C-alpha positions as CSV (number, residue, x, y, z in Angstrom):
1,M,-19.1,4.9,-20.0
2,L,-19.1,7.0,-17.0
3,H,-17.5,4.6,-14.8
4,A,-14.6,4.1,-17.1
5,L,-14.1,7.2,-17.1
6,R,-13.7,7.5,-13.2
7,T,-11.8,4.6,-13.6
8,M,-9.1,6.5,-15.9
9,A,-9.4,9.4,-13.6
10,P,-6.6,8.4,-11.5
11,V,-4.7,7.0,-14.0
12,R,-4.3,10.7,-16.1
13,A,-4.0,12.5,-12.3
14,I,-1.1,10.5,-11.9
15,F,0.8,10.7,-14.7
16,L,-0.3,14.5,-14.9
17,A,1.1,15.3,-11.5
18,F,4.3,13.6,-12.2
19,T,4.9,14.8,-15.4
20,A,4.7,18.4,-14.0
21,A,6.6,17.9,-11.1
22,A,9.3,16.3,-13.5
23,W,9.2,19.4,-15.7
24,V,9.7,22.2,-12.9
25,G,12.4,19.9,-12.2
26,V,14.0,20.2,-14.9
27,A,13.7,24.1,-15.3
28,L,15.3,24.7,-11.9
29,L,18.1,22.3,-12.9
30,M,18.7,24.3,-16.1
31,L,19.2,28.0,-14.2
32,P,23.0,28.9,-14.1
33,I,22.7,28.5,-10.3
34,A,22.1,24.5,-10.2
35,K,25.5,23.9,-12.5
36,R,29.3,24.4,-10.5
37,D,31.3,25.5,-14.0
38,P,29.9,28.4,-15.8
39,G,26.9,28.4,-18.3
40,S,23.7,25.9,-17.4
41,A,23.2,22.2,-17.5
42,T,21.9,21.3,-20.9
43,F,18.2,20.2,-21.2
44,L,19.3,16.1,-21.6
45,E,21.3,16.6,-18.5
46,A,18.6,18.3,-16.7
47,F,15.9,16.3,-18.2
48,F,18.2,12.7,-17.2
49,T,18.4,13.7,-13.9
50,A,14.8,15.1,-13.0
51,T,13.6,12.3,-14.6
52,S,15.6,10.2,-12.6
53,A,15.0,11.9,-9.2
54,I,11.3,11.9,-9.4
55,C,10.9,8.4,-10.7
56,V,13.3,7.5,-7.6
57,T,15.8,5.8,-9.4
58,G,19.4,7.3,-9.3
59,L,20.5,6.8,-12.9
60,N,23.0,9.7,-13.9
61,T,24.9,11.1,-16.7
62,V,27.0,13.1,-15.1
63,D,28.3,13.5,-11.2
64,T,25.6,14.2,-8.7
65,F,27.9,16.0,-6.1
66,G,30.8,17.1,-9.1
67,Y,28.3,19.0,-11.5
68,W,25.5,20.3,-9.5
69,T,25.9,23.2,-6.6
70,P,24.2,22.7,-3.4
71,F,21.1,24.3,-5.1
72,G,20.6,21.5,-7.1
73,Q,21.3,19.2,-5.1
74,V,18.6,20.5,-3.1
75,V,16.4,20.1,-5.9
76,I,17.2,16.5,-6.6
77,A,16.7,15.7,-2.6
78,V,13.2,17.7,-3.1
79,L,12.1,16.0,-6.3
80,I,13.1,12.5,-4.7
81,Q,11.1,13.3,-2.0
82,V,8.1,14.3,-3.7
83,G,8.2,11.3,-5.8
84,G,9.0,8.9,-3.2
85,F,6.0,10.5,-0.9
86,G,3.7,10.7,-3.7
87,V,3.6,7.6,-5.2
88,M,3.5,6.1,-1.5
89,T,0.5,8.2,-1.0
90,L,-1.3,7.4,-4.5
91,A,-0.6,3.6,-4.2
92,T,-1.9,3.5,-1.0
93,L,-5.3,5.5,-1.7
94,V,-5.4,3.5,-4.7
95,G,-4.9,0.1,-2.5
96,L,-7.8,1.8,-0.1
97,T,-9.8,2.1,-3.3
98,V,-9.7,-1.1,-4.8
99,L,-10.4,-3.0,-1.6
100,R,-14.0,-1.3,-2.0
101,R,-14.2,-0.8,-5.2
102,L,-14.8,3.3,-5.4
103,S,-13.4,5.3,-7.9
104,L,-10.7,7.4,-6.6
105,G,-13.1,10.8,-5.9
106,A,-15.5,8.4,-4.0
107,G,-12.0,7.1,-1.9
108,L,-11.0,10.8,-1.4
109,H,-14.1,11.8,0.0
110,G,-15.5,8.9,1.6
111,A,-12.2,7.1,2.8
112,A,-13.9,7.7,6.4
113,E,-16.2,5.1,5.7
114,A,-14.3,2.8,3.7
115,H,-12.1,1.8,6.8
116,A,-10.2,-0.7,4.5
117,E,-7.5,-2.4,5.8
118,G,-8.5,-0.3,9.3
119,F,-6.5,2.6,8.0
120,G,-9.1,5.1,8.7
121,D,-9.9,8.5,7.2
122,L,-7.6,9.6,4.4
123,R,-6.2,12.6,6.6
124,R,-4.5,9.9,9.1
125,V,-3.8,7.9,6.3
126,L,-1.6,11.1,5.0
127,L,-0.2,11.9,8.2
128,S,0.7,8.6,9.1
129,I,2.9,8.2,6.1
130,F,4.3,11.6,6.6
131,R,5.0,11.0,9.9
132,I,6.8,7.3,9.0
133,T,8.9,9.0,6.3
134,V,9.9,12.1,8.3
135,T,10.7,9.5,11.6
136,V,12.9,7.0,9.2
137,E,14.9,9.5,7.2
138,S,15.4,11.9,10.8
139,V,16.9,8.7,12.4
140,T,19.0,8.1,9.4
141,A,20.1,11.4,8.8
142,T,21.2,11.7,12.5
143,M,22.8,8.2,12.5
144,L,25.1,9.2,9.5
145,A,25.7,12.8,9.9
146,L,27.0,11.3,13.8
147,R,29.2,9.0,12.0
148,L,30.7,11.7,9.7
149,W,30.9,13.7,12.0
150,L,33.2,11.8,14.5
151,G,34.2,8.8,12.6
152,Y,35.6,10.8,9.6
153,G,36.3,14.7,10.9
154,Y,33.6,16.2,8.5
155,S,32.2,19.5,9.8
156,P,28.9,19.6,11.6
157,G,27.1,21.4,8.6
158,D,28.4,19.4,5.7
159,A,27.9,16.1,7.9
160,L,24.4,17.0,8.7
161,W,24.1,17.7,4.7
162,Q,25.0,14.7,3.6
163,G,23.2,12.5,6.2
164,I,20.0,14.2,4.9
165,F,20.6,14.0,1.5
166,H,21.5,10.4,1.7
167,A,18.5,9.2,3.9
168,V,15.7,11.0,1.7
169,S,17.7,9.2,-0.9
170,A,18.1,5.7,1.0
171,F,14.2,5.8,2.6
172,N,13.1,7.1,-1.2
173,N,14.9,3.7,-2.9
174,A,16.7,6.6,-4.9
175,G,19.9,5.6,-4.6
176,F,21.8,8.8,-5.2
177,A,24.6,9.6,-3.8
178,L,27.1,12.8,-3.2
179,Y,30.2,10.5,-3.7
180,S,31.7,9.6,-7.5
181,D,32.1,6.2,-6.7
182,S,28.9,6.0,-4.4
183,I,29.1,4.0,-0.8
184,S,32.4,2.3,-2.0
185,G,34.5,4.3,0.7
186,F,32.2,3.2,3.2
187,A,31.8,-0.4,2.0
188,S,33.6,-1.9,5.2
189,D,31.7,0.7,7.7
190,P,28.5,-1.1,9.1
191,L,27.5,2.2,10.8
192,I,27.3,3.7,7.2
193,C,26.1,0.7,5.3
194,L,23.1,-0.8,7.9
195,P,21.3,2.1,8.2
196,L,21.3,3.6,4.7
197,A,20.3,-0.9,4.0
198,L,17.5,-0.2,7.0
199,A,16.3,2.6,5.5
200,I,15.5,1.3,1.9
201,I,14.5,-2.1,3.5
202,I,11.8,0.1,5.3
203,G,10.7,2.3,2.9
204,G,10.1,-0.5,0.3
205,L,7.5,-2.4,2.5
206,G,5.1,-0.3,1.8
207,F,2.4,2.0,4.5
208,P,0.4,-0.7,4.4
209,V,2.8,-3.3,5.7
210,L,4.1,-0.9,7.9
211,H,0.5,0.1,9.1
212,Q,0.0,-3.4,10.2
213,L,3.4,-3.9,11.6
214,G,3.4,-1.0,13.7
215,K,-0.6,-2.4,14.6
216,Y,0.3,-6.1,15.3
217,P,4.3,-6.2,15.8
218,L,4.2,-9.3,17.1
219,K,0.9,-11.2,15.8
220,P,1.3,-12.0,12.5
221,L,-2.1,-14.1,12.5
222,K,-3.7,-10.5,12.5
223,W,-1.7,-9.7,9.4
224,T,-3.4,-9.5,5.9
225,M,-2.5,-11.6,2.9
226,N,-0.5,-8.8,1.7
227,T,1.6,-8.1,4.5
228,R,2.3,-11.7,5.1
229,L,3.4,-11.9,1.1
230,V,5.7,-8.9,1.8
231,V,7.1,-9.8,5.0
232,V,8.0,-13.5,3.6
233,A,9.0,-12.5,0.0
234,T,11.3,-9.6,1.3
235,I,12.7,-11.6,3.9
236,G,13.8,-14.4,1.5
237,L,14.7,-12.6,-1.5
238,L,16.9,-10.3,0.8
239,A,18.7,-13.6,1.6
240,A,18.9,-15.1,-1.7
241,G,20.5,-12.1,-2.8
242,W,23.1,-12.2,-0.3
243,L,24.1,-15.6,-1.1
244,Y,24.4,-15.2,-4.9
245,I,26.0,-12.1,-4.9
246,S,28.5,-13.1,-2.0
247,V,28.9,-16.7,-3.6
248,L,29.5,-15.5,-7.4
249,E,31.8,-12.5,-6.2
250,W,33.6,-13.7,-3.3
251,H,37.1,-14.4,-5.0
252,N,36.5,-11.6,-7.4
253,P,39.6,-9.6,-6.9
254,A,37.7,-6.0,-8.7
255,T,34.9,-6.6,-6.0
256,L,34.7,-8.9,-3.0
257,G,37.9,-10.4,-3.2
258,A,40.1,-8.5,-1.8
259,L,38.1,-7.4,1.5
260,P,38.5,-9.8,4.4
261,W,35.8,-11.8,5.2
262,G,33.4,-9.9,7.9
263,E,33.5,-7.0,5.3
264,K,32.7,-9.4,2.4
265,L,29.9,-10.3,4.2
266,L,28.5,-6.8,4.6
267,A,29.3,-6.0,1.5
268,G,27.2,-8.5,-0.4
269,F,24.8,-7.8,2.0
270,F,24.5,-4.2,1.0
271,Q,24.6,-5.3,-2.4
272,S,21.4,-7.6,-1.7
273,V,19.6,-4.7,-0.5
274,Q,20.2,-2.6,-3.1
275,T,18.3,-4.6,-5.6
276,R,15.5,-3.9,-4.0
277,T,15.3,-1.1,-6.0
278,A,17.4,1.3,-4.1
279,G,20.7,2.3,-6.5
280,F,23.8,2.6,-4.4
281,N,26.7,0.2,-4.6
282,S,29.9,-0.2,-2.7
283,V,31.6,-2.4,-4.6
284,D,32.0,-1.6,-8.5
285,I,28.9,-3.0,-9.9
286,G,30.8,-3.1,-13.7
287,A,33.3,-5.7,-12.1
288,M,30.8,-7.8,-11.6
289,H,30.8,-11.0,-13.2
290,P,28.2,-11.7,-16.2
291,A,26.3,-14.2,-13.9
292,T,26.0,-12.0,-10.9
293,W,24.5,-9.3,-13.4
294,I,21.5,-12.2,-14.1
295,G,20.6,-12.8,-10.7
296,M,20.4,-9.3,-9.8
297,D,18.4,-8.6,-13.0
298,I,15.8,-10.8,-11.5
299,L,15.9,-9.2,-8.3
300,M,15.6,-5.9,-9.8
301,F,12.8,-6.8,-11.7
302,I,11.1,-8.1,-8.7
303,G,11.2,-5.1,-6.7
304,T,9.7,-4.4,-3.5
305,G,6.4,-4.2,-1.7
306,P,3.4,-2.2,-2.9
307,A,2.4,1.6,-2.2
308,G,6.4,1.6,-1.2
309,T,8.8,3.8,-2.3
310,G,10.4,1.3,-4.5
311,G,10.0,0.2,-7.9
312,G,9.7,-3.6,-9.9
313,I,6.6,-5.5,-10.8
314,K,6.1,-5.5,-6.9
315,V,6.6,-9.1,-4.6
316,T,3.1,-9.4,-4.0
317,T,2.9,-10.2,-7.9
318,F,5.9,-12.6,-7.9
319,A,4.3,-14.5,-5.6
320,V,1.0,-14.4,-6.7
321,L,3.0,-16.2,-9.8
322,F,4.7,-18.5,-7.9
323,F,1.7,-20.0,-5.9
324,L,0.0,-20.0,-8.8
325,V,2.1,-22.0,-10.6
326,W,2.7,-24.4,-7.6
327,A,-0.7,-24.9,-7.3
328,E,-0.8,-25.8,-11.2
329,V,2.0,-28.5,-10.3
330,R,0.0,-29.4,-7.7
331,G,-3.2,-30.2,-9.7
332,D,-5.0,-28.1,-6.9
333,T,-8.2,-26.2,-8.3
334,A,-8.0,-23.3,-6.6
335,V,-4.1,-21.0,-5.6
336,Q,-4.4,-20.9,-1.6
337,V,-2.2,-18.8,-0.2
338,F,-1.7,-18.5,4.1
339,G,-5.3,-20.8,4.2
340,K,-6.6,-18.4,1.7
341,R,-7.9,-18.3,-1.9
342,L,-6.9,-16.2,-4.5
343,A,-9.7,-15.0,-6.9
344,R,-8.8,-15.7,-10.3
345,S,-8.9,-11.6,-11.0
346,V,-5.7,-11.8,-9.3
347,H,-4.2,-14.6,-11.2
348,R,-5.0,-12.3,-14.9
349,Q,-4.0,-9.2,-13.1
350,A,-0.6,-10.8,-12.1
351,I,0.4,-12.5,-15.4
352,S,-0.8,-9.4,-17.2
353,V,1.1,-6.9,-15.2
354,V,4.2,-9.2,-15.7
355,L,4.0,-9.6,-19.5
356,L,3.8,-6.1,-20.0
357,A,6.6,-5.1,-17.8
358,L,8.5,-8.0,-20.0
359,A,7.6,-6.3,-23.5
360,L,8.5,-2.8,-21.9
361,V,11.9,-4.7,-20.9
362,I,12.4,-6.4,-24.1
363,T,11.8,-3.6,-26.3
364,A,13.8,-0.9,-24.8
365,T,16.8,-3.0,-24.5
366,T,16.3,-4.1,-28.2
367,L,16.9,-0.3,-29.0
368,I,19.7,0.3,-27.0
369,V,21.4,-2.8,-28.3
370,L,20.7,-1.6,-32.3
371,L,22.0,2.1,-31.1
372,S,25.1,1.3,-28.8
373,P,28.2,-0.6,-29.2
374,Y,27.6,-2.5,-25.6
375,S,27.0,-5.7,-24.7
376,L,23.5,-7.2,-24.3
377,D,24.1,-8.2,-20.6
378,E,25.2,-4.5,-20.1
379,V,22.4,-3.4,-22.0
380,L,19.6,-5.4,-20.0
381,F,21.2,-5.0,-16.7
382,E,20.6,-1.3,-17.6
383,V,17.3,-1.1,-18.4
384,I,15.6,-3.2,-16.0
385,S,17.6,-1.0,-13.5
386,A,15.7,2.1,-14.9
387,F,12.4,0.1,-15.5
388,A,12.3,-1.1,-11.8
389,T,13.7,2.5,-10.8
390,V,16.8,0.6,-9.1
391,G,19.8,3.2,-10.2
392,L,22.4,0.5,-10.2
393,T,24.9,0.4,-13.3
394,T,27.2,-1.2,-15.0
395,G,28.5,2.4,-15.7
396,I,27.7,2.8,-19.2
397,T,25.1,5.3,-19.1
398,P,26.7,8.6,-19.2
399,T,28.3,6.9,-22.8
400,L,24.9,6.4,-24.3
401,D,23.6,8.1,-26.7
402,P,21.0,10.9,-26.6
403,T,18.4,8.5,-27.9
404,S,19.2,5.6,-25.6
405,Q,19.3,8.2,-22.9
406,V,15.4,9.2,-23.8
407,V,14.8,5.3,-23.7
408,L,16.0,5.2,-20.3
409,C,13.8,7.9,-19.0
410,V,10.9,6.2,-20.7
411,C,11.5,2.8,-18.6
412,M,12.0,5.2,-15.6
413,Y,8.9,6.9,-15.9
414,L,6.8,3.6,-17.1
415,G,8.1,1.4,-14.7
416,R,7.6,3.9,-11.9
417,L,3.9,4.7,-12.5
418,G,2.9,1.9,-14.9
419,P,2.3,-0.9,-12.8
420,I,0.2,0.9,-9.6
421,T,-1.8,2.7,-12.7
422,F,-2.1,-0.6,-15.2
423,A,-3.0,-2.9,-11.8
424,S,-5.7,-0.7,-10.2
425,A,-7.5,0.1,-13.4
426,L,-7.8,-3.9,-13.8
427,A,-9.0,-3.9,-10.1
428,L,-11.2,-1.1,-10.9
429,R,-12.8,-2.3,-14.2
430,N,-16.8,-3.2,-13.4
431,R,-17.4,-5.1,-17.0
432,K,-19.6,-8.0,-16.8
433,R,-20.6,-10.0,-19.8
434,L,-24.4,-11.2,-20.3
435,Y,-23.2,-14.6,-21.7
436,E,-20.4,-16.9,-22.5
437,L,-18.7,-18.1,-25.2
438,P,-18.3,-22.1,-25.1
439,K,-14.9,-23.3,-24.0
440,E,-12.2,-24.9,-25.9
441,R,-8.5,-26.1,-24.8
442,P,-5.3,-25.5,-27.5
443,I,-2.6,-27.5,-26.6
444,I,-0.6,-26.2,-23.9
445,G,3.5,-26.9,-23.8
């Protein structure tokens, strides 16, 4: 009983901390100083924006630049930073705890003894995450600010703020932009699109992977299974998304069709990166072919690496299911990945996470379809974008009824924290049966 309570403690702590931060954001955004027009933002506008920011999603019911004052924009940027850094830190600590099967409290006080994955003590872990965050965001902000200042004639102050805001939004996979059309005005500019894309990819890899890549950059044989899975799956999914989006939208005059071939490739790559759970768009998502939405739905649902700033069920979960099916097709008795055997408990955890995620997506989609006049493919895209904390939209979110917008908020909240807390609760449980029941097999298929 005591162990069960200790196991549930980190789950409650994560939810309570994020809930508190979100409510502080709501209160600040409801101040008159946060809104450009006279008066205060409505509760739903502030609530939706704060939830989207703290969950680093990027979905909006109002225009970020046109509706919120610089004060409101700073609040949004801080919420994004807190949301991204907080989940990255908590997921890493939970990972350390899981690896040594400690309670969170023991992990916090005894991380120095754990030496899980070679991360060292807690203070070094936190400082390393902080250094990575500051370094990536600073470099990205500098590149963007210089380009906006020297290439587009922005004043130094405006260019610096634009660079900082979009760098924070990119590294934390948030997708908030200070332009009504997101990054569409820079669709043909690689000096804007590529720094944003690189920051998104780095943030989505996760601290454990970044730590190992920094320690053994050219020695993949020393990487853990987690690092290998994340790197290989990320590269493969980015390439698949790039090819899929480019081919299907190549002749669409409303998206890639009107661009020269070089810019088509850039825009196709940029949108593939966004499906890693960032929410910028350089072309009109609402004008894409529904078949393109289906592919993007799958990529968004999969998401990024664990202990990163992105969302989704995580590429490691997807990879485990892929190798599980592959082993079953081959008739293998065990699932082997990169020369190692997967524990059977990992199979069950991956299946559980995916089935619960699907249940949430299906339930939310059904509710919104019943409440709104929009088609199933439009609503499904929006719900998966919310669950996977992506922020890409077909354009229907601002016009949804209040109940549907609240449903999306629930999806963002559970999608951001659910996979982490549920998977850690499964991994940390320690319940042993003293007996086994007789085996029997139902007919499958």
